[in-house]
N, C-alpha and C positions, 0 to 999 in steps of 0.2 A: 503493499500500498503506499503510496507516495505521500509526501507531508501536506499536501494541499488537499489530497482526500481524506486524510486523518482529520485536518482542521474540519472539513464539512461535515463527517461524522461527529466530531467533537461539538460543533456547534447545535447538529440537531438533539446531541444526549444532552445538551446544556437546554435546550429550549423545553424537551420533555421532563427536567429536573431542575429548575431554576433556582431552587432552595440550597442546593448542593455548592460546595466550594469546588475548588479547581481539581483538587486531588481526588475527591468524591466523585466528581463526575467522571475524571479519567478512569477510575476504578468502575464506575457503571460502564461505559465504554469498551474496555478491556472484557469483562463479562459477556458485553453485547457482542462483540465481533467473535468470543469463541476461543476454544484452546489453539487453534492452530495460528491465529494471528496473534495470540498472547506470545507464543514461542517466538514468531518471527519480530515481536516488539522486543523482548529480552534479548534476542539474538543481536539486533540493532544497537540496544543499549550495552550490551557487553563490546561490540567493536567500537562504539564511541568513547567509553570510558575505559575500555580495557580491564575491565574487572566487573565480575557481577556482583552485585551488592544487593544482597537479600535473597528471598525467594525469588522464581519465575514470575508470579504474578506482581509482586510489589516491583521488581524490574521493569516487566511492560507497563505498569501504571506511571512509573519513573519515565520511561521514554516518552509516552504521549504527553506528562507535563511538560517534559524538557521541549518537546516539539511545538507545543501550544506558546510556552513562553518566548521560545525564540523567534518565532514569527510575530508575536506581540511587540517585541522589543525592536525587531526590524523595522517596524512602522515608524516608532519614535526618531 
């Protein structure tokens, strides 16, 4: 999944759950996309960071949060 697609999926999850914070929304998204995508996100996070921090789910959530923050900061 490209970063742009991830942002669209994140935005849709945010619309469904407006009261959740950034990390909670990312967790909803990872669950929604399923185990195969979770593994891909964790793999990308490992490649980016050079280490696997935490369990696979948490690493996948971290990847989503990092992409969202990177694209948000790129606008500024």
